[in-house]
C-alpha positions in Angstrom: 0.0 0.0 0.0 2.8 2.4 0.9 4.6 1.8 -2.5 1.3 2.3 -4.4 0.8 5.6 -2.6 4.3 6.7 -3.4 3.9 5.8 -7.0 0.6 7.6 -7.2 2.1 10.7 -5.6 5.1 10.6 -8.0 2.8 10.3 -11.0 0.6 13.2 -9.8 3.7 15.3 -9.1 5.1 14.6 -12.6 1.7 15.4 -14.2 1.5 18.7 -12.3 5.0 19.5 -13.3 4.5 18.7 -17.0 1.2 20.6 -17.3 2.6 23.7 -15.7 0.1 23.7 -12.9 2.9 23.9 -10.3 4.5 26.9 -11.9 1.1 28.7 -12.2 0.3 27.9 -8.5 3.7 29.3 -7.5 3.2 32.4 -9.5 -0.3 32.9 -8.0 1.1 32.4 -4.5 3.9 34.9 -5.1 1.4 37.4 -6.5 -1.0 36.9 -3.5 1.9 37.2 -1.0 3.3 40.4 -2.6 -0.3 41.9 -2.8 -0.9 41.1 0.9 2.4 42.6 1.9 1.6 45.7 -0.1 -1.8 46.1 1.5 -0.2 45.6 5.0 2.5 48.2 4.1 -0.1 50.6 2.8 -2.2 50.1 5.9 0.9 50.7 8.2 1.8 53.8 6.2 -1.7 55.2 6.5 -1.8 54.4 10.2 1.5 56.2 10.8 0.2 59.2 8.8 2.9 59.0 6.0 1.9 60.2 2.6 4.6 58.4 0.6 2.8 55.1 0.2 5.2 52.2 0.8 8.4 54.2 0.4 9.7 53.3 3.8 8.5 49.7 3.9 10.9 48.3 1.3 8.0 46.6 -0.6 7.1 46.8 -4.2 5.0 49.8 -5.1 1.3 49.2 -5.4 -0.4 50.4 -8.6 -3.3 52.8 -8.3 -5.6 54.6 -10.7 -2.9 56.8 -12.1 -1.8 54.0 -14.5 -2.7 55.2 -18.0 -4.4 53.1 -20.6 -1.4 53.2 -22.9 0.8 52.0 -20.1 -1.6 49.2 -19.4 -1.4 48.3 -23.1 2.4 48.2 -23.2 2.6 46.3 -19.9 0.0 43.8 -21.3 2.2 43.1 -24.3 5.2 42.5 -22.1 3.2 40.3 -19.7 1.7 38.3 -22.5 5.3 37.7 -23.9 6.5 36.5 -20.4 3.4 34.3 -20.0 3.9 32.6 -23.4 7.6 32.1 -22.6 6.8 30.5 -19.2 8.5 33.2 -17.1 6.1 32.7 -14.2 8.4 34.1 -11.5 8.9 37.3 -13.5 5.2 37.5 -14.0 4.5 37.2 -10.2 6.9 40.1 -9.6 6.1 42.3 -12.6 2.3 42.1 -12.2 2.1 43.8 -8.8 5.0 46.1 -9.7 3.0 47.4 -12.7 0.0 47.8 -10.5 -2.0 45.2 -12.4 -3.7 41.9 -11.8 -4.2 39.1 -14.2 -7.7 40.3 -15.0 -6.3 43.7 -16.0 -4.1 42.3 -18.8 -5.5 43.4 -22.2 -5.9 41.1 -25.1 -4.4 42.1 -28.5 -7.5 43.7 -29.8 -7.9 45.8 -26.6 -4.2 46.8 -26.9 -4.9 48.1 -30.4 -7.9 50.1 -29.2 -5.9 51.5 -26.2 -3.0 52.6 -28.5 -5.3 53.7 -31.3 -3.7 51.2 -33.7 -6.8 49.4 -34.9 -6.7 51.2 -38.2 -3.0 50.8 -38.9 -2.6 48.1 -41.6 0.6 46.7 -40.0 -1.2 46.2 -36.6 -4.3 44.9 -38.3 -2.2 42.3 -40.2 -0.6 41.2 -36.9 -4.1 40.8 -35.4 -5.2 38.7 -38.4 -2.2 36.5 -38.1 -2.8 35.8 -34.4 -4.0 32.4 -33.4 -4.5 30.3 -30.3 -0.9 29.0 -30.3 0.8 31.8 -32.2 3.6 34.0 -31.1 2.9 36.9 -28.7 1.7 40.2 -30.1 5.0 41.9 -29.3 7.0 39.3 -31.3 4.5 39.6 -34.2 4.9 43.4 -34.2 8.7 43.3 -34.2 8.7 40.7 -36.9 6.4 42.8 -39.1 8.5 45.9 -38.5 11.6 44.0 -39.5 9.9 42.8 -42.7 9.3 46.4 -43.8 13.0 47.0 -44.4 13.8 47.3 -48.1 16.6 45.0 -49.4 19.8 46.6 -50.4 20.0 47.4 -54.2 22.9 48.1 -56.5 22.6 49.9 -59.8 25.1 49.7 -62.7 25.0 51.9 -65.7 26.7 51.2 -69.1 27.2 53.6 -71.9 27.4 52.5 -75.6 29.2 54.3 -78.3 28.9 54.2 -82.1 32.5 53.2 -82.8 31.6 49.6 -83.7 29.6 50.5 -86.8 30.7 48.4 -89.8 32.5 45.8 -87.7 31.9 42.1 -88.0 30.2 40.1 -85.3 33.5 38.6 -84.1 35.1 42.0 -83.8 32.1 43.3 -81.8 32.3 40.2 -79.6 36.1 40.7 -79.2 35.5 44.4 -78.3 32.8 43.4 -75.8 35.1 40.7 -74.2 38.2 43.0 -74.1 37.1 44.9 -71.0 36.2 41.7 -69.2 39.5 40.1 -70.2 41.4 43.2 -69.0 39.4 43.1 -65.8 40.2 39.4 -65.4 43.9 40.1 -66.0 43.8 43.0 -63.5 42.0 40.8 -61.0 44.6 38.1 -61.5 47.4 40.6 -61.1 45.7 42.1 -58.1 45.2 38.5 -56.7 48.9 37.7 -57.3 49.9 41.0 -55.6 47.6 40.2 -52.7 49.0 36.7 -52.4 52.6 38.2 -52.5 51.6 40.7 -49.8 50.0 37.9 -47.8 53.1 35.8 -48.2 55.3 38.7 -47.1 53.1 39.4 -44.1 53.2 35.7 -43.2 57.0 35.6 -43.5 57.3 38.7 -41.5 55.0 37.4 -38.8 56.9 34.0 -38.8 60.2 35.9 -38.6 58.9 38.0 -35.7 57.5 35.0 -33.9 60.8 33.1 -34.4 62.8 36.1 -33.2 60.5 36.4 -30.2 60.9 32.7 -29.5 64.7 32.9 -29.8 64.7 35.9 -27.5 62.6 34.0 -25.0 64.9 30.9 -25.2 67.9 33.2 -24.8 66.3 34.8 -21.8 65.6 31.4 -20.3 69.1 30.2 -21.0 70.5 33.4 -19.5 68.4 32.9 -16.4 69.4 29.2 -16.2 73.1 30.1 -16.5 72.7 32.8 -13.9 71.1 30.4 -11.6 73.8 27.8 -12.2 76.5 30.3 -11.6 74.8 31.5 -8.5 74.5 27.9 -7.2 78.2 27.3 -8.0 79.2 30.5 -6.3 77.0 29.6 -3.3 78.6 26.2 -3.1 82.1 27.6 -3.3 81.3 30.2 -0.6 79.9 27.4 1.6 83.0 25.3 1.0 85.3 28.3 1.8 83.3 29.0 4.9 83.5 25.4 6.0 87.3 25.4 5.3 87.8 28.7 7.2 85.7 27.3 10.1 87.8 24.1 10.2 91.0 26.1 10.1 89.8 28.4 12.8 88.8 25.4 14.9 92.2 23.8 14.3 94.0 27.0 15.3 91.9 27.4 18.3 92.6 23.8 19.3 96.4 24.4 18.8 96.3 27.6 20.8 94.4 25.8 23.5 97.0 23.0 23.6 99.8 25.6 23.7 98.0 27.4 26.5 97.7 24.2 28.5 101.4 23.4 27.9 102.4 26.9 29.0 100.2 26.6 32.1 101.8 23.3 32.9 105.3 24.7 32.5 104.4 27.8 34.6 102.9 25.6 37.3 106.1 23.4 37.2 108.3 26.5 37.5 106.1 27.8 40.4 106.5 24.5 42.2 110.3 24.7 41.7 110.4 28.2 42.9 108.3 27.3 45.9 110.6 24.4 46.6 113.8 26.6 46.3 112.1 29.2 48.6 111.5 26.5 51.2 115.0 25.3 50.9 116.3 28.9 51.1 114.2 29.6 54.2 115.4 26.4 55.8 119.1 27.2 55.0 118.6 30.8 56.4 116.9 29.4 59.5 119.8 27.0 60.1 122.3 29.8 59.5 120.5 32.0 62.0 120.4 29.2 64.6 124.1 28.4 64.1 124.9 32.1 64.4 122.9 32.3 67.6 124.6 29.2 69.0 128.1 30.6 68.2 127.2 33.9 69.9 126.0 32.0 73.0 129.2 30.0 73.0 131.3 33.1 72.9 129.3 34.7 75.6 130.0 31.8 78.0 
């Protein structure tokens, strides 16, 4: 049962979509919505005492009795064109903006009466050509106006002279064919000149394009060479920097070793000096003690 309901709904939706009922309903709903919003905006503006209609409401302007009959006729042709082309959304917006409803749209005969065109042969012919499924009135009018344009014409004049009196038929034919033969030769010569000019232009263009391509290749090669030389110089600089850094580290290491050796020698000399100082002090102390003992011995 559920699948049958879904199938029925799908068939109904497809039929509504194919027949255009959905589009017409959407157009009618948009028109009703815009009309209700306009009435609400107009009522709000009247309640607030504003005299500018819906200027401050941001809604589409609502048409009033100031719409002239000629304007209605022109709008009717435009609305008929949109309706035939199936532009229902544009209709739903343009109808209230023009201040018209679907009932206010004039038919082609009423358009002719409103614009006083019922006695114009062109407009009458457009009305006679109208049918149930024919093109809109606006399209028929434009097509009829385009058909009024006269085709372009060219005129050529020839002048005969009496110089061929007494000539044979072959001579007259030759004299008649001589201008055309000369024109053919001139055209051939002109064609050859044009071909030569075209060939020269082609060669010049090919030469210019080849020169431009060669210049581009040279520029690319120059840039490539510059990049290669820059990379080579950068590599050499890096190698030199590494070499200098290694030499600096080696020198620093040698200096550190020399400094350590000098410190060791200095420390050894200091120890020797301290040892000699101790020995000197001991010798001096013994000499003093011996001197004191000798003095004591003398005193006794």
